mmCIF file of the N, C-alpha and C atoms, coordinates in Angstrom:
data_MODEL
# 
_entry.id   MODEL 
# 
loop_
_atom_site.group_PDB 
_atom_site.id 
_atom_site.type_symbol 
_atom_site.label_atom_id 
_atom_site.label_alt_id 
_atom_site.label_comp_id 
_atom_site.label_asym_id 
_atom_site.label_entity_id 
_atom_site.label_seq_id 
_atom_site.pdbx_PDB_ins_code 
_atom_site.Cartn_x 
_atom_site.Cartn_y 
_atom_site.Cartn_z 
_atom_site.occupancy 
_atom_site.B_iso_or_equiv 
_atom_site.pdbx_formal_charge 
_atom_site.auth_seq_id 
_atom_site.auth_comp_id 
_atom_site.auth_asym_id 
_atom_site.auth_atom_id 
_atom_site.pdbx_PDB_model_num 
ATOM 1   N N  . MET A 1 1  ? -50.856 45.077 -0.051  1.00 0.00 ? 1  MET A N  1 
ATOM 2   C CA . MET A 1 1  ? -49.667 45.894 0.054   1.00 0.00 ? 1  MET A CA 1 
ATOM 3   C C  . MET A 1 1  ? -50.078 47.319 0.365   1.00 0.00 ? 1  MET A C  1 
ATOM 4   N N  . ASP A 1 2  ? -49.402 47.947 1.303   1.00 0.00 ? 2  ASP A N  1 
ATOM 5   C CA . ASP A 1 2  ? -49.674 49.318 1.710   1.00 0.00 ? 2  ASP A CA 1 
ATOM 6   C C  . ASP A 1 2  ? -49.193 50.289 0.635   1.00 0.00 ? 2  ASP A C  1 
ATOM 7   N N  . ALA A 1 3  ? -49.919 51.386 0.458   1.00 0.00 ? 3  ALA A N  1 
ATOM 8   C CA . ALA A 1 3  ? -49.543 52.369 -0.571  1.00 0.00 ? 3  ALA A CA 1 
ATOM 9   C C  . ALA A 1 3  ? -48.203 53.027 -0.270  1.00 0.00 ? 3  ALA A C  1 
ATOM 10  N N  . ASP A 1 4  ? -47.799 53.046 1.009   1.00 0.00 ? 4  ASP A N  1 
ATOM 11  C CA . ASP A 1 4  ? -46.534 53.673 1.391   1.00 0.00 ? 4  ASP A CA 1 
ATOM 12  C C  . ASP A 1 4  ? -45.338 52.729 1.259   1.00 0.00 ? 4  ASP A C  1 
ATOM 13  N N  . THR A 1 5  ? -45.588 51.465 0.981   1.00 0.00 ? 5  THR A N  1 
ATOM 14  C CA . THR A 1 5  ? -44.520 50.482 0.870   1.00 0.00 ? 5  THR A CA 1 
ATOM 15  C C  . THR A 1 5  ? -43.731 50.705 -0.408  1.00 0.00 ? 5  THR A C  1 
ATOM 16  N N  . GLU A 1 6  ? -42.419 50.800 -0.257  1.00 0.00 ? 6  GLU A N  1 
ATOM 17  C CA . GLU A 1 6  ? -41.569 50.974 -1.428  1.00 0.00 ? 6  GLU A CA 1 
ATOM 18  C C  . GLU A 1 6  ? -41.434 49.636 -2.139  1.00 0.00 ? 6  GLU A C  1 
ATOM 19  N N  . THR A 1 7  ? -41.382 49.696 -3.444  1.00 0.00 ? 7  THR A N  1 
ATOM 20  C CA . THR A 1 7  ? -41.263 48.480 -4.243  1.00 0.00 ? 7  THR A CA 1 
ATOM 21  C C  . THR A 1 7  ? -40.511 48.795 -5.531  1.00 0.00 ? 7  THR A C  1 
ATOM 22  N N  . PHE A 1 8  ? -40.351 47.809 -6.364  1.00 0.00 ? 8  PHE A N  1 
ATOM 23  C CA . PHE A 1 8  ? -39.669 47.988 -7.632  1.00 0.00 ? 8  PHE A CA 1 
ATOM 24  C C  . PHE A 1 8  ? -40.619 48.621 -8.633  1.00 0.00 ? 8  PHE A C  1 
ATOM 25  N N  . SER A 1 9  ? -40.070 49.315 -9.575  1.00 0.00 ? 9  SER A N  1 
ATOM 26  C CA . SER A 1 9  ? -40.865 49.945 -10.621 1.00 0.00 ? 9  SER A CA 1 
ATOM 27  C C  . SER A 1 9  ? -41.237 48.909 -11.686 1.00 0.00 ? 9  SER A C  1 
ATOM 28  N N  . PRO A 1 10 ? -42.520 48.805 -12.037 1.00 0.00 ? 10 PRO A N  1 
ATOM 29  C CA . PRO A 1 10 ? -42.901 47.867 -13.098 1.00 0.00 ? 10 PRO A CA 1 
ATOM 30  C C  . PRO A 1 10 ? -42.202 48.173 -14.427 1.00 0.00 ? 10 PRO A C  1 
ATOM 31  N N  . GLU A 1 11 ? -41.967 49.432 -14.701 1.00 0.00 ? 11 GLU A N  1 
ATOM 32  C CA . GLU A 1 11 ? -41.289 49.804 -15.942 1.00 0.00 ? 11 GLU A CA 1 
ATOM 33  C C  . GLU A 1 11 ? -39.855 49.290 -15.951 1.00 0.00 ? 11 GLU A C  1 
ATOM 34  N N  . THR A 1 12 ? -39.204 49.354 -14.800 1.00 0.00 ? 12 THR A N  1 
ATOM 35  C CA . THR A 1 12 ? -37.829 48.848 -14.697 1.00 0.00 ? 12 THR A CA 1 
ATOM 36  C C  . THR A 1 12 ? -37.797 47.345 -14.929 1.00 0.00 ? 12 THR A C  1 
ATOM 37  N N  . LEU A 1 13 ? -38.717 46.631 -14.286 1.00 0.00 ? 13 LEU A N  1 
ATOM 38  C CA . LEU A 1 13 ? -38.759 45.179 -14.485 1.00 0.00 ? 13 LEU A CA 1 
ATOM 39  C C  . LEU A 1 13 ? -39.083 44.823 -15.927 1.00 0.00 ? 13 LEU A C  1 
ATOM 40  N N  . GLN A 1 14 ? -39.992 45.564 -16.546 1.00 0.00 ? 14 GLN A N  1 
ATOM 41  C CA . GLN A 1 14 ? -40.322 45.326 -17.950 1.00 0.00 ? 14 GLN A CA 1 
ATOM 42  C C  . GLN A 1 14 ? -39.073 45.481 -18.814 1.00 0.00 ? 14 GLN A C  1 
ATOM 43  N N  . SER A 1 15 ? -38.276 46.497 -18.533 1.00 0.00 ? 15 SER A N  1 
ATOM 44  C CA . SER A 1 15 ? -37.037 46.723 -19.294 1.00 0.00 ? 15 SER A CA 1 
ATOM 45  C C  . SER A 1 15 ? -36.042 45.589 -19.087 1.00 0.00 ? 15 SER A C  1 
ATOM 46  N N  . ILE A 1 16 ? -35.926 45.117 -17.859 1.00 0.00 ? 16 ILE A N  1 
ATOM 47  C CA . ILE A 1 16 ? -35.008 44.016 -17.564 1.00 0.00 ? 16 ILE A CA 1 
ATOM 48  C C  . ILE A 1 16 ? -35.484 42.749 -18.268 1.00 0.00 ? 16 ILE A C  1 
ATOM 49  N N  . PHE A 1 17 ? -36.783 42.486 -18.197 1.00 0.00 ? 17 PHE A N  1 
ATOM 50  C CA . PHE A 1 17 ? -37.329 41.304 -18.863 1.00 0.00 ? 17 PHE A CA 1 
ATOM 51  C C  . PHE A 1 17 ? -37.074 41.354 -20.362 1.00 0.00 ? 17 PHE A C  1 
ATOM 52  N N  . LYS A 1 18 ? -37.223 42.525 -20.963 1.00 0.00 ? 18 LYS A N  1 
ATOM 53  C CA . LYS A 1 18 ? -37.005 42.656 -22.406 1.00 0.00 ? 18 LYS A CA 1 
ATOM 54  C C  . LYS A 1 18 ? -35.571 42.309 -22.802 1.00 0.00 ? 18 LYS A C  1 
ATOM 55  N N  . LEU A 1 19 ? -34.636 42.533 -21.895 1.00 0.00 ? 19 LEU A N  1 
ATOM 56  C CA . LEU A 1 19 ? -33.235 42.219 -22.182 1.00 0.00 ? 19 LEU A CA 1 
ATOM 57  C C  . LEU A 1 19 ? -32.999 40.719 -22.349 1.00 0.00 ? 19 LEU A C  1 
ATOM 58  N N  . VAL A 1 20 ? -33.803 39.906 -21.672 1.00 0.00 ? 20 VAL A N  1 
ATOM 59  C CA . VAL A 1 20 ? -33.566 38.465 -21.710 1.00 0.00 ? 20 VAL A CA 1 
ATOM 60  C C  . VAL A 1 20 ? -34.559 37.703 -22.576 1.00 0.00 ? 20 VAL A C  1 
ATOM 61  N N  . TRP A 1 21 ? -35.666 38.323 -22.954 1.00 0.00 ? 21 TRP A N  1 
ATOM 62  C CA . TRP A 1 21 ? -36.626 37.647 -23.818 1.00 0.00 ? 21 TRP A CA 1 
ATOM 63  C C  . TRP A 1 21 ? -36.083 37.565 -25.227 1.00 0.00 ? 21 TRP A C  1 
ATOM 64  N N  . LYS A 1 22 ? -36.183 36.396 -25.830 1.00 0.00 ? 22 LYS A N  1 
ATOM 65  C CA . LYS A 1 22 ? -35.673 36.180 -27.178 1.00 0.00 ? 22 LYS A CA 1 
ATOM 66  C C  . LYS A 1 22 ? -36.530 36.877 -28.232 1.00 0.00 ? 22 LYS A C  1 
ATOM 67  N N  . ASP A 1 23 ? -37.843 36.869 -28.037 1.00 0.00 ? 23 ASP A N  1 
ATOM 68  C CA . ASP A 1 23 ? -38.763 37.511 -28.973 1.00 0.00 ? 23 ASP A CA 1 
ATOM 69  C C  . ASP A 1 23 ? -39.015 38.953 -28.507 1.00 0.00 ? 23 ASP A C  1 
ATOM 70  N N  . SER A 1 24 ? -38.652 39.911 -29.328 1.00 0.00 ? 24 SER A N  1 
ATOM 71  C CA . SER A 1 24 ? -38.782 41.322 -28.940 1.00 0.00 ? 24 SER A CA 1 
ATOM 72  C C  . SER A 1 24 ? -40.243 41.765 -28.802 1.00 0.00 ? 24 SER A C  1 
ATOM 73  N N  . ASN A 1 25 ? -41.180 40.974 -29.307 1.00 0.00 ? 25 ASN A N  1 
ATOM 74  C CA . ASN A 1 25 ? -42.599 41.308 -29.202 1.00 0.00 ? 25 ASN A CA 1 
ATOM 75  C C  . ASN A 1 25 ? -43.245 40.789 -27.922 1.00 0.00 ? 25 ASN A C  1 
ATOM 76  N N  . THR A 1 26 ? -42.497 40.035 -27.120 1.00 0.00 ? 26 THR A N  1 
ATOM 77  C CA . THR A 1 26 ? -43.040 39.500 -25.879 1.00 0.00 ? 26 THR A CA 1 
ATOM 78  C C  . THR A 1 26 ? -43.260 40.635 -24.887 1.00 0.00 ? 26 THR A C  1 
ATOM 79  N N  . LYS A 1 27 ? -44.426 40.592 -24.239 1.00 0.00 ? 27 LYS A N  1 
ATOM 80  C CA . LYS A 1 27 ? -44.755 41.618 -23.251 1.00 0.00 ? 27 LYS A CA 1 
ATOM 81  C C  . LYS A 1 27 ? -45.371 40.955 -22.039 1.00 0.00 ? 27 LYS A C  1 
ATOM 82  N N  . ALA A 1 28 ? -45.296 41.634 -20.911 1.00 0.00 ? 28 ALA A N  1 
ATOM 83  C CA . ALA A 1 28 ? -45.928 41.154 -19.683 1.00 0.00 ? 28 ALA A CA 1 
ATOM 84  C C  . ALA A 1 28 ? -47.116 42.062 -19.387 1.00 0.00 ? 28 ALA A C  1 
ATOM 85  N N  . SER A 1 29 ? -48.179 41.482 -18.887 1.00 0.00 ? 29 SER A N  1 
ATOM 86  C CA . SER A 1 29 ? -49.356 42.279 -18.542 1.00 0.00 ? 29 SER A CA 1 
ATOM 87  C C  . SER A 1 29 ? -49.066 43.119 -17.302 1.00 0.00 ? 29 SER A C  1 
ATOM 88  N N  . LYS A 1 30 ? -49.884 44.105 -17.081 1.00 0.00 ? 30 LYS A N  1 
ATOM 89  C CA . LYS A 1 30 ? -49.724 44.985 -15.918 1.00 0.00 ? 30 LYS A CA 1 
ATOM 90  C C  . LYS A 1 30 ? -49.822 44.177 -14.625 1.00 0.00 ? 30 LYS A C  1 
ATOM 91  N N  . ASP A 1 31 ? -50.764 43.224 -14.575 1.00 0.00 ? 31 ASP A N  1 
ATOM 92  C CA . ASP A 1 31 ? -50.914 42.390 -13.374 1.00 0.00 ? 31 ASP A CA 1 
ATOM 93  C C  . ASP A 1 31 ? -49.684 41.527 -13.138 1.00 0.00 ? 31 ASP A C  1 
ATOM 94  N N  . ALA A 1 32 ? -49.125 40.971 -14.201 1.00 0.00 ? 32 ALA A N  1 
ATOM 95  C CA . ALA A 1 32 ? -47.928 40.141 -14.070 1.00 0.00 ? 32 ALA A CA 1 
ATOM 96  C C  . ALA A 1 32 ? -46.748 40.968 -13.557 1.00 0.00 ? 32 ALA A C  1 
ATOM 97  N N  . LEU A 1 33 ? -46.604 42.179 -14.057 1.00 0.00 ? 33 LEU A N  1 
ATOM 98  C CA . LEU A 1 33 ? -45.524 43.050 -13.588 1.00 0.00 ? 33 LEU A CA 1 
ATOM 99  C C  . LEU A 1 33 ? -45.717 43.445 -12.135 1.00 0.00 ? 33 LEU A C  1 
ATOM 100 N N  . THR A 1 34 ? -46.969 43.701 -11.749 1.00 0.00 ? 34 THR A N  1 
ATOM 101 C CA . THR A 1 34 ? -47.260 44.042 -10.351 1.00 0.00 ? 34 THR A CA 1 
ATOM 102 C C  . THR A 1 34 ? -46.885 42.883 -9.432  1.00 0.00 ? 34 THR A C  1 
ATOM 103 N N  . LEU A 1 35 ? -47.232 41.654 -9.825  1.00 0.00 ? 35 LEU A N  1 
ATOM 104 C CA . LEU A 1 35 ? -46.878 40.481 -9.030  1.00 0.00 ? 35 LEU A CA 1 
ATOM 105 C C  . LEU A 1 35 ? -45.370 40.275 -8.963  1.00 0.00 ? 35 LEU A C  1 
ATOM 106 N N  . CYS A 1 36 ? -44.681 40.506 -10.073 1.00 0.00 ? 36 CYS A N  1 
ATOM 107 C CA . CYS A 1 36 ? -43.216 40.385 -10.079 1.00 0.00 ? 36 CYS A CA 1 
ATOM 108 C C  . CYS A 1 36 ? -42.581 41.405 -9.151  1.00 0.00 ? 36 CYS A C  1 
ATOM 109 N N  . CYS A 1 37 ? -43.100 42.623 -9.160  1.00 0.00 ? 37 CYS A N  1 
ATOM 110 C CA . CYS A 1 37 ? -42.593 43.670 -8.267  1.00 0.00 ? 37 CYS A CA 1 
ATOM 111 C C  . CYS A 1 37 ? -42.761 43.256 -6.806  1.00 0.00 ? 37 CYS A C  1 
ATOM 112 N N  . GLU A 1 38 ? -43.918 42.700 -6.478  1.00 0.00 ? 38 GLU A N  1 
ATOM 113 C CA . GLU A 1 38 ? -44.162 42.248 -5.105  1.00 0.00 ? 38 GLU A CA 1 
ATOM 114 C C  . GLU A 1 38 ? -43.241 41.090 -4.747  1.00 0.00 ? 38 GLU A C  1 
ATOM 115 N N  . PHE A 1 39 ? -43.037 40.161 -5.657  1.00 0.00 ? 39 PHE A N  1 
ATOM 116 C CA . PHE A 1 39 ? -42.133 39.039 -5.399  1.00 0.00 ? 39 PHE A CA 1 
ATOM 117 C C  . PHE A 1 39 ? -40.718 39.538 -5.129  1.00 0.00 ? 39 PHE A C  1 
ATOM 118 N N  . PHE A 1 40 ? -40.218 40.431 -5.968  1.00 0.00 ? 40 PHE A N  1 
ATOM 119 C CA . PHE A 1 40 ? -38.863 40.949 -5.772  1.00 0.00 ? 40 PHE A CA 1 
ATOM 120 C C  . PHE A 1 40 ? -38.751 41.753 -4.483  1.00 0.00 ? 40 PHE A C  1 
ATOM 121 N N  . ARG A 1 41 ? -39.809 42.489 -4.120  1.00 0.00 ? 41 ARG A N  1 
ATOM 122 C CA . ARG A 1 41 ? -39.800 43.239 -2.868  1.00 0.00 ? 41 ARG A CA 1 
ATOM 123 C C  . ARG A 1 41 ? -39.686 42.282 -1.685  1.00 0.00 ? 41 ARG A C  1 
ATOM 124 N N  . LEU A 1 42 ? -40.477 41.205 -1.699  1.00 0.00 ? 42 LEU A N  1 
ATOM 125 C CA . LEU A 1 42 ? -40.417 40.225 -0.622  1.00 0.00 ? 42 LEU A CA 1 
ATOM 126 C C  . LEU A 1 42 ? -39.078 39.507 -0.589  1.00 0.00 ? 42 LEU A C  1 
ATOM 127 N N  . PHE A 1 43 ? -38.542 39.181 -1.756  1.00 0.00 ? 43 PHE A N  1 
ATOM 128 C CA . PHE A 1 43 ? -37.261 38.493 -1.830  1.00 0.00 ? 43 PHE A CA 1 
ATOM 129 C C  . PHE A 1 43 ? -36.145 39.344 -1.234  1.00 0.00 ? 43 PHE A C  1 
ATOM 130 N N  . VAL A 1 44 ? -36.096 40.603 -1.621  1.00 0.00 ? 44 VAL A N  1 
ATOM 131 C CA . VAL A 1 44 ? -35.038 41.498 -1.127  1.00 0.00 ? 44 VAL A CA 1 
ATOM 132 C C  . VAL A 1 44 ? -35.214 41.745 0.367   1.00 0.00 ? 44 VAL A C  1 
ATOM 133 N N  . SER A 1 45 ? -36.440 41.922 0.804   1.00 0.00 ? 45 SER A N  1 
ATOM 134 C CA . SER A 1 45 ? -36.712 42.136 2.222   1.00 0.00 ? 45 SER A CA 1 
ATOM 135 C C  . SER A 1 45 ? -36.249 40.940 3.054   1.00 0.00 ? 45 SER A C  1 
ATOM 136 N N  . GLU A 1 46 ? -36.558 39.739 2.586   1.00 0.00 ? 46 GLU A N  1 
ATOM 137 C CA . GLU A 1 46 ? -36.135 38.526 3.284   1.00 0.00 ? 46 GLU A CA 1 
ATOM 138 C C  . GLU A 1 46 ? -34.614 38.391 3.273   1.00 0.00 ? 46 GLU A C  1 
ATOM 139 N N  . ALA A 1 47 ? -33.976 38.714 2.167   1.00 0.00 ? 47 ALA A N  1 
ATOM 140 C CA . ALA A 1 47 ? -32.513 38.636 2.085   1.00 0.00 ? 47 ALA A CA 1 
ATOM 141 C C  . ALA A 1 47 ? -31.865 39.588 3.082   1.00 0.00 ? 47 ALA A C  1 
ATOM 142 N N  . VAL A 1 48 ? -32.381 40.804 3.182   1.00 0.00 ? 48 VAL A N  1 
ATOM 143 C CA . VAL A 1 48 ? -31.813 41.773 4.118   1.00 0.00 ? 48 VAL A CA 1 
ATOM 144 C C  . VAL A 1 48 ? -32.023 41.316 5.555   1.00 0.00 ? 48 VAL A C  1 
ATOM 145 N N  . GLN A 1 49 ? -33.215 40.792 5.856   1.00 0.00 ? 49 GLN A N  1 
ATOM 146 C CA . GLN A 1 49 ? -33.491 40.328 7.211   1.00 0.00 ? 49 GLN A CA 1 
ATOM 147 C C  . GLN A 1 49 ? -32.570 39.176 7.602   1.00 0.00 ? 49 GLN A C  1 
ATOM 148 N N  . ARG A 1 50 ? -32.412 38.217 6.701   1.00 0.00 ? 50 ARG A N  1 
ATOM 149 C CA . ARG A 1 50 ? -31.528 37.078 7.001   1.00 0.00 ? 50 ARG A CA 1 
ATOM 150 C C  . ARG A 1 50 ? -30.074 37.511 7.112   1.00 0.00 ? 50 ARG A C  1 
ATOM 151 N N  . ALA A 1 51 ? -29.645 38.426 6.273   1.00 0.00 ? 51 ALA A N  1 
ATOM 152 C CA . ALA A 1 51 ? -28.263 38.909 6.345   1.00 0.00 ? 51 ALA A CA 1 
ATOM 153 C C  . ALA A 1 51 ? -28.042 39.668 7.650   1.00 0.00 ? 51 ALA A C  1 
ATOM 154 N N  . ALA A 1 52 ? -29.042 40.420 8.097   1.00 0.00 ? 52 ALA A N  1 
ATOM 155 C CA . ALA A 1 52 ? -28.926 41.133 9.369   1.00 0.00 ? 52 ALA A CA 1 
ATOM 156 C C  . ALA A 1 52 ? -28.789 40.140 10.520  1.00 0.00 ? 52 ALA A C  1 
ATOM 157 N N  . GLU A 1 53 ? -29.544 39.054 10.465  1.00 0.00 ? 53 GLU A N  1 
ATOM 158 C CA . GLU A 1 53 ? -29.406 38.009 11.489  1.00 0.00 ? 53 GLU A CA 1 
ATOM 159 C C  . GLU A 1 53 ? -28.016 37.387 11.436  1.00 0.00 ? 53 GLU A C  1 
ATOM 160 N N  . GLN A 1 54 ? -27.465 37.268 10.251  1.00 0.00 ? 54 GLN A N  1 
ATOM 161 C CA . GLN A 1 54 ? -26.128 36.704 10.089  1.00 0.00 ? 54 GLN A CA 1 
ATOM 162 C C  . GLN A 1 54 ? -25.079 37.602 10.733  1.00 0.00 ? 54 GLN A C  1 
ATOM 163 N N  . THR A 1 55 ? -25.293 38.913 10.701  1.00 0.00 ? 55 THR A N  1 
ATOM 164 C CA . THR A 1 55 ? -24.336 39.820 11.336  1.00 0.00 ? 55 THR A CA 1 
ATOM 165 C C  . THR A 1 55 ? -24.313 39.605 12.842  1.00 0.00 ? 55 THR A C  1 
ATOM 166 N N  . GLU A 1 56 ? -25.471 39.227 13.411  1.00 0.00 ? 56 GLU A N  1 
ATOM 167 C CA . GLU A 1 56 ? -25.530 38.976 14.849  1.00 0.00 ? 56 GLU A CA 1 
ATOM 168 C C  . GLU A 1 56 ? -24.792 37.704 15.221  1.00 0.00 ? 56 GLU A C  1 
ATOM 169 N N  . VAL A 1 57 ? -24.768 36.735 14.309  1.00 0.00 ? 57 VAL A N  1 
ATOM 170 C CA . VAL A 1 57 ? -24.062 35.476 14.563  1.00 0.00 ? 57 VAL A CA 1 
ATOM 171 C C  . VAL A 1 57 ? -22.560 35.727 14.598  1.00 0.00 ? 57 VAL A C  1 
ATOM 172 N N  . ASN A 1 58 ? -22.093 36.649 13.771  1.00 0.00 ? 58 ASN A N  1 
ATOM 173 C CA . ASN A 1 58 ? -20.665 36.968 13.709  1.00 0.00 ? 58 ASN A CA 1 
ATOM 174 C C  . ASN A 1 58 ? -20.351 38.114 14.647  1.00 0.00 ? 58 ASN A C  1 
ATOM 175 N N  . ASP A 1 59 ? -19.110 38.561 14.630  1.00 0.00 ? 59 ASP A N  1 
ATOM 176 C CA . ASP A 1 59 ? -18.690 39.689 15.457  1.00 0.00 ? 59 ASP A CA 1 
ATOM 177 C C  . ASP A 1 59 ? -18.943 41.020 14.769  1.00 0.00 ? 59 ASP A C  1 
ATOM 178 N N  . SER A 1 60 ? -19.725 41.044 13.718  1.00 0.00 ? 60 SER A N  1 
ATOM 179 C CA . SER A 1 60 ? -19.940 42.261 12.946  1.00 0.00 ? 60 SER A CA 1 
ATOM 180 C C  . SER A 1 60 ? -20.939 43.213 13.576  1.00 0.00 ? 60 SER A C  1 
ATOM 181 N N  . VAL A 1 61 ? -21.474 42.862 14.721  1.00 0.00 ? 61 VAL A N  1 
ATOM 182 C CA . VAL A 1 61 ? -22.500 43.681 15.360  1.00 0.00 ? 61 VAL A CA 1 
ATOM 183 C C  . VAL A 1 61 ? -21.950 45.061 15.698  1.00 0.00 ? 61 VAL A C  1 
ATOM 184 N N  . GLN A 1 62 ? -20.660 45.156 15.995  1.00 0.00 ? 62 GLN A N  1 
ATOM 185 C CA . GLN A 1 62 ? -20.082 46.443 16.351  1.00 0.00 ? 62 GLN A CA 1 
ATOM 186 C C  . GLN A 1 62 ? -20.208 47.438 15.203  1.00 0.00 ? 62 GLN A C  1 
ATOM 187 N N  . GLU A 1 63 ? -20.045 46.968 13.977  1.00 0.00 ? 63 GLU A N  1 
ATOM 188 C CA . GLU A 1 63 ? -20.100 47.859 12.821  1.00 0.00 ? 63 GLU A CA 1 
ATOM 189 C C  . GLU A 1 63 ? -21.529 48.185 12.426  1.00 0.00 ? 63 GLU A C  1 
ATOM 190 N N  . ASN A 1 64 ? -22.471 47.301 12.790  1.00 0.00 ? 64 ASN A N  1 
ATOM 191 C CA . ASN A 1 64 ? -23.884 47.513 12.475  1.00 0.00 ? 64 ASN A CA 1 
ATOM 192 C C  . ASN A 1 64 ? -24.113 47.665 10.983  1.00 0.00 ? 64 ASN A C  1 
ATOM 193 N N  . ARG A 1 65 ? -23.410 46.832 10.198  1.00 0.00 ? 65 ARG A N  1 
ATOM 194 C CA . ARG A 1 65 ? -23.509 46.878 8.730   1.00 0.00 ? 65 ARG A CA 1 
ATOM 195 C C  . ARG A 1 65 ? -23.638 45.475 8.171   1.00 0.00 ? 65 ARG A C  1 
ATOM 196 N N  . ILE A 1 66 ? -24.376 45.379 7.099   1.00 0.00 ? 66 ILE A N  1 
ATOM 197 C CA . ILE A 1 66 ? -24.463 44.121 6.359   1.00 0.00 ? 66 ILE A CA 1 
ATOM 198 C C  . ILE A 1 66 ? -23.405 44.179 5.259   1.00 0.00 ? 66 ILE A C  1 
ATOM 199 N N  . GLU A 1 67 ? -22.548 43.188 5.248   1.00 0.00 ? 67 GLU A N  1 
ATOM 200 C CA . GLU A 1 67 ? -21.487 43.112 4.253   1.00 0.00 ? 67 GLU A CA 1 
ATOM 201 C C  . GLU A 1 67 ? -21.827 42.042 3.222   1.00 0.00 ? 67 GLU A C  1 
ATOM 202 N N  . VAL A 1 68 ? -21.087 42.011 2.140   1.00 0.00 ? 68 VAL A N  1 
ATOM 203 C CA . VAL A 1 68 ? -21.299 41.037 1.078   1.00 0.00 ? 68 VAL A CA 1 
ATOM 204 C C  . VAL A 1 68 ? -21.183 39.617 1.622   1.00 0.00 ? 68 VAL A C  1 
ATOM 205 N N  . GLU A 1 69 ? -20.267 39.394 2.545   1.00 0.00 ? 69 GLU A N  1 
ATOM 206 C CA . GLU A 1 69 ? -20.083 38.055 3.108   1.00 0.00 ? 69 GLU A CA 1 
ATOM 207 C C  . GLU A 1 69 ? -21.350 37.549 3.785   1.00 0.00 ? 69 GLU A C  1 
ATOM 208 N N  . HIS A 1 70 ? -22.085 38.456 4.439   1.00 0.00 ? 70 HIS A N  1 
ATOM 209 C CA . HIS A 1 70 ? -23.321 38.054 5.109   1.00 0.00 ? 70 HIS A CA 1 
ATOM 210 C C  . HIS A 1 70 ? -24.362 37.591 4.081   1.00 0.00 ? 70 HIS A C  1 
ATOM 211 N N  . LEU A 1 71 ? -24.454 38.312 2.988   1.00 0.00 ? 71 LEU A N  1 
ATOM 212 C CA . LEU A 1 71 ? -25.375 37.902 1.927   1.00 0.00 ? 71 LEU A CA 1 
ATOM 213 C C  . LEU A 1 71 ? -24.947 36.586 1.300   1.00 0.00 ? 71 LEU A C  1 
ATOM 214 N N  . GLU A 1 72 ? -23.647 36.403 1.122   1.00 0.00 ? 72 GLU A N  1 
ATOM 215 C CA . GLU A 1 72 ? -23.153 35.157 0.541   1.00 0.00 ? 72 GLU A CA 1 
ATOM 216 C C  . GLU A 1 72 ? -23.483 33.966 1.431   1.00 0.00 ? 72 GLU A C  1 
ATOM 217 N N  . ARG A 1 73 ? -23.452 34.154 2.736   1.00 0.00 ? 73 ARG A N  1 
ATOM 218 C CA . ARG A 1 73 ? -23.722 33.052 3.662   1.00 0.00 ? 73 ARG A CA 1 
ATOM 219 C C  . ARG A 1 73 ? -25.186 32.621 3.652   1.00 0.00 ? 73 ARG A C  1 
ATOM 220 N N  . ILE A 1 74 ? -26.095 33.546 3.388   1.00 0.00 ? 74 ILE A N  1 
ATOM 221 C CA . ILE A 1 74 ? -27.519 33.208 3.442   1.00 0.00 ? 74 ILE A CA 1 
ATOM 222 C C  . ILE A 1 74 ? -28.100 32.875 2.065   1.00 0.00 ? 74 ILE A C  1 
ATOM 223 N N  . LEU A 1 75 ? -27.352 33.137 1.019   1.00 0.00 ? 75 LEU A N  1 
ATOM 224 C CA . LEU A 1 75 ? -27.898 33.044 -0.334  1.00 0.00 ? 75 LEU A CA 1 
ATOM 225 C C  . LEU A 1 75 ? -28.371 31.644 -0.713  1.00 0.00 ? 75 LEU A C  1 
ATOM 226 N N  . ASN A 1 76 ? -27.603 30.605 -0.397  1.00 0.00 ? 76 ASN A N  1 
ATOM 227 C CA . ASN A 1 76 ? -27.997 29.246 -0.781  1.00 0.00 ? 76 ASN A CA 1 
ATOM 228 C C  . ASN A 1 76 ? -29.350 28.866 -0.205  1.00 0.00 ? 76 ASN A C  1 
ATOM 229 N N  . GLN A 1 77 ? -29.522 29.061 1.091   1.00 0.00 ? 77 GLN A N  1 
ATOM 230 C CA . GLN A 1 77 ? -30.786 28.692 1.721   1.00 0.00 ? 77 GLN A CA 1 
ATOM 231 C C  . GLN A 1 77 ? -31.921 29.594 1.247   1.00 0.00 ? 77 GLN A C  1 
ATOM 232 N N  . LEU A 1 78 ? -31.629 30.860 1.027   1.00 0.00 ? 78 LEU A N  1 
ATOM 233 C CA . LEU A 1 78 ? -32.648 31.781 0.525   1.00 0.00 ? 78 LEU A CA 1 
ATOM 234 C C  . LEU A 1 78 ? -33.178 31.343 -0.829  1.00 0.00 ? 78 LEU A C  1 
ATOM 235 N N  . MET A 1 79 ? -32.277 30.945 -1.713  1.00 0.00 ? 79 MET A N  1 
ATOM 236 C CA . MET A 1 79 ? -32.693 30.491 -3.034  1.00 0.00 ? 79 MET A CA 1 
ATOM 237 C C  . MET A 1 79 ? -33.510 29.198 -2.949  1.00 0.00 ? 79 MET A C  1 
ATOM 238 N N  . LEU A 1 80 ? -33.161 28.328 -2.037  1.00 0.00 ? 80 LEU A N  1 
ATOM 239 C CA . LEU A 1 80 ? -33.949 27.104 -1.854  1.00 0.00 ? 80 LEU A CA 1 
ATOM 240 C C  . LEU A 1 80 ? -35.342 27.412 -1.310  1.00 0.00 ? 80 LEU A C  1 
ATOM 241 N N  . ASP A 1 81 ? -35.435 28.387 -0.435  1.00 0.00 ? 81 ASP A N  1 
ATOM 242 C CA . ASP A 1 81 ? -36.718 28.725 0.168   1.00 0.00 ? 81 ASP A CA 1 
ATOM 243 C C  . ASP A 1 81 ? -37.645 29.440 -0.809  1.00 0.00 ? 81 ASP A C  1 
ATOM 244 N N  . PHE A 1 82 ? -37.071 30.186 -1.740  1.00 0.00 ? 82 PHE A N  1 
ATOM 245 C CA . PHE A 1 82 ? -37.909 30.897 -2.709  1.00 0.00 ? 82 PHE A CA 1 
ATOM 246 C C  . PHE A 1 82 ? -38.021 30.074 -3.954  1.00 0.00 ? 82 PHE A C  1 
# 
């Protein structure tokens, strides 16, 4: 991963994970958080790319915007692929 590549904050993911972990003493290692950040970065990047392709399939090209409907259309296959 390039140093200039934007990604999720490990601290943010740690906080989100703590919200769903049943045992408050559960922690993730620094390496695990780094891998989770990379996974989420790739997931979001792929979702945006597929949604952008979906806009080309529809007449939404004039607006040049990704709408919620575009994400909804690609979500099922995206979840299966990941």
